[in-house]
N, C-alpha and C positions, 0 to 999 in steps of 0.2 A: 539570631537567625532571621533572615528576611521572611516576610509574610508571603505565603503562596498566593497566586492569583485566585480570585473567587471561583468556587466550584471544584477546586482540586485540593486534595489532601493526601500527602504522601502515605499516610497510614491507611486511610479509608478508600483511596482511589476515587473513581468517578461513578456517578450513576450510569447504568447501561446506556450506551450510545449506538445509534444506527450505523451499520457498517455494510459495505458491499465488497465482494471478493470476485475477482476476474482471473480466469486461467486463459492464457493466450498460447495456443498450440494447434498447429495444423492437424497433427495425428490424433490428438485427443478430441478435437472438434469433429473429426470424421469418424470417430469411434474405433480407430485402429489401435489406440493405446489407452490404457487406463490412466486417468488423471490422478496421479499420486500427490502432486503439489497442492492442488486446490483444496482438498480436505484438510491438509496441514495448515494452509492459510486460514481457513475457517477456524480451526482450533487455536491458532495464534491470536486471531482477532478476539475470540471469546475469552481467552486467557487475560486479555488486556481490558476486559469489560465491554467488548463490542457485542451488540445484538445483531447477528448477521441476517439482514432482511433481503439481500439480493446476492445471488451467485450466478455466474454464467461461464461457459466455455466457448471461446470463439477462435477462429483461425487467425494466423499471423497476417491479417489484412488491415492496413492502416485505417481505412474508412470504417470498417466494422468495429475495431477497437475504439476509435474515437466516438462513434455513434453510441456505443454502449455506455461509455463514460459520460457523454453528454446527457443521455437519457437519465442516468442515475443522478447527475448533478441538477437536472431540471425537476427532480422530484419535490414534493411538497410534504414534508421537508426533505431536503437532500440528505444523503448519509453524511455523518461527520467524518468518517474514515473510509477510504477506498484503497484496498490493497490489490495489486496485480502480481501475477507470477507468470514468467515466460516472456520471450521476445525481447530480451534486453542485451543480448550478446552482439558480437560483430558480424554475424552471418547476414547475408543479403536480405533474408526474410524477417529478420529481427527488427520490428518497427514499433514496439510498444513505447519507447521514449519519444519517438517522432509523433505518435498519436496523442501522447499525454501533454507534451510541452505547450502546445497552443492553448490548452485549458488552464494552465497554471498562471496565477497572478504573481506569486513569489516563490522562487526556488529556495530550497534549503540545502545548500551544497555540503554543509557539515554533516547532515544526516546521510546524504548520498555517499559521502566518503566513508563514514563510519560503517555503513552497511557493506560497502565493497571490502573494507579491511577486516570485517568480522569473519570472513572465510579464511583469512591468512593465519598462520603459515601453512595450514593443512592443504589448501587448494590455491596454488599460485594463480590459476586461471580466474579466481574471483576478481582480480583487478581488471579483467576484460569486460566486466559488467558495465552497462551504460544506464542502469536504472536511475530514474529521477525521483525526487521527493520535493513536494511543494504544496502550496495552498491554492484553493479555488473557493473564494468566499469563506464559508465556515467549515470547509472540508479539507482534510489532509489527504493527499494522494501519494502513495508510495509504490514504486515499481520494484519488484524483486525478481531475481533470476528464476528460471523454471526448474528448480531441482529441490527435492526434499531437504538436502543439506543446507541450501541457501535459506530456506524458510526457518530451519533450526537456528542457523547463525543469526538471522534477523531477530529471533526471539531473545537473543542476548543484548540487542541494541534497542529495539523499539519500546518495550514495556517501560523503560525509564523516561521516555520522551513523549509518548503519545498523549497521556493525560495532560501534561503541561502544555503541549502545543494546542490541543483542542480547547483548553481553557483560555488560552490567549486568543483563539479565533472566535470565541463566544461573543454574542452581541454586547455592546458597551453597557446596556441597561441591565446586565446580569446582576443577581444578588449574591 
């Protein structure tokens, strides 16, 4: 069996890593609707070993989403994982992928596709999602749809990938 990258062990997982979770929703940001996806996103991150240091709820505004992500990425140190929920559909105001894409150095299309397909066959509309997954420095960023079901579906995909991806993104001088 091939040796795992340094820092990751299939049995032991990883040491807790800094995580940030962003909810994108006009109604939740205005206080007109309860954010049901954000708390599930936090739980998902924690179940994968994330220590959630930042959370925010912002409206579907490209500049606001991008500025929030940029602020987190500029942290010292930045989070290792950023998860977003909402704003990934085909509606005119859904702009989370457009806000995220310029920040990504490398896209992970296989992860994007696995996340879209995780909702099938129960929710054919899952294929309408435009969420992105990719890397920015040592940070993995993943956009998820804004529904509790989509967060649950992501829970079937991400735990097997996040530790390995974060290990691959670690500095070369890791032990």
